[in-house]
N, C-alpha and C positions, 0 to 999 in steps of 0.2 A: 707948532703944529704937531699933531700926532701922526703915526704911520698911515692910518687910513686916509687922513686929509692930504698927506703928501702924495699918496698914490692917486687920489682923485685929481689933484692938481696936475700930475704928470699925464694922466689920461687926457685931460683937456688940451694940453700942449701937443699931444701926439695924434690928435684926431685924424690928420691927413698924412701921417708918416707911414712908411711901408711896414708891413707885418710879415712874419714868417710862420710857416705851418707847424702845428702841433700834431704829432702822430702817436699811435699806440700799436705795438707789435701784437699781432694776432696769429696764433698757431691753430689752424683749422683742425677739426677732428678728422680722424681717418675715415676714408670713404671706401667701402668694400675691402677693408684691410690695408689699403694703400695710404701712405702718408702724403699729404698735400703740402706744397711749399708755403711757408709763412709769408705774411704780408703785413705792411704797416698801413693802418687805416687812419684817415684824417679825423682829428678830434677838435679842430678849430684853428685859430690863428692867434698870434700874440706879438706884441712889440718886444724885441730882444734887447734887454738892457743889461748887458754883461752877465752877471750871475743870476739875474732875475728875468722872468717872462711875465709880462703884464697884459691881461685881457680886460675887457670892459667890466668884469665883475670878480676877478680873481688875480692872485699873484702866485707864481710858481717859481721854484728853484730850477735852474737849467739842469739838464742831464746830458745826454749825448747829442751831438749835432752832426748831421750828415747831409749829403746831396744825393737825391734820387738819381739812379742811372740804370740802364739796361744791364741785364746779367750777361757777363762775358767770361768765358773760360780763360783763366790766366794762371801762371805759376806764381806763387807768393813765397817770399823768403820768411815771412813771419805769420804765425797763426792769427795774430790780432789783425793783420792786414786783410787776411781772407775773411775774417768775421765781419769787418767793416764793409767789405765789398758785398757780402751776403745781405747785410742790413740795407745797403743802398739799393740792391736789387729788389728786396722786399718792399721798399718804399715805392719803387717804380711799379711793381705788381699791384700795389694798393691804390694806384691811380694818380700818384704824384708825377708831375711833368719832369722830363729829363733836366737835371741840374737844379731842381727846386730844393731849397733848404728845408730840412725837416728836423724838428726837435723831438726826441724820444727820451723816455726815462725821466721826465720831469716829475716834480712832486709839488703838491699844493702847500702853500705857506699860510700861516694865520697871522696877518698883520695886527689883528685885534689883540692877539696874545701879547705882542710887543707893547701895545698901548697899555696893557695891564701889568707891565714890568716883567713879563716872561720872555722866553726865547722861542723863535721858530726859525732855526738856522737855515740860511745865513743871516737872518734878521735878529737883532738883539736890542735890548734896552741898555744903554750905557749911561748910567747916572741920570736917567730921565730923558735921554736923547735917543730917539729911534736911530739905529745904526745898522750897517751892513758889513759883513766880512766878505770882502771882494775877492779873496783868494785863500786857499787852505793855509798858507803861511803868512798871509797879510794880516794887518791889524784891522781894527774897526774904523769905519769911516762914517761920519754922520749921513743918514739916509737922504736928507735934503740936498747936500752937496753932491752925493753920488748920483741921485736922480737928475739933478740939473746938468751935470757933466754928460751923463749917458743920453739924455734927451737931446742935448745939443749935438752930440756926435751922430745920433741917428737922423736928426733932421738935416744936418749939414756935415756929411762925412768928409774927412780929409781927402785930398787928391790921391788917386790910386787905390782907394779902399773899396 
């Protein structure tokens, strides 16, 4: 099977599985010279399959994942912690429910390119086998096995997950 067929097969197995929200950070223009708070706007939903996000008609590489929450003033020991809290508040301002998972910074992949022997990282062609690099340091895994494993985990998560 080629990559496009593998994704189509995964979609059919995921029809009733839970999805997570896709969002995009929007920084509004100034109004009367005053800056307005950024927000994350909804751009759809996808099945989260590890390093991949799958929709009815597209495949994306994951970016950042956060949970929407109300803005609360806190002291932070790390700048990165403060930035993540600001993004979570921006998601809440954009209309996401408290605690809802939101994916931002995702990017579209081209599975058709993999079928032509090209790469669309993290998707690759490994000697004619559509494959995925599941971590920055990890090796390539056949896309068929990766999707089977991830679909099974999404449909029947382990206890405590």
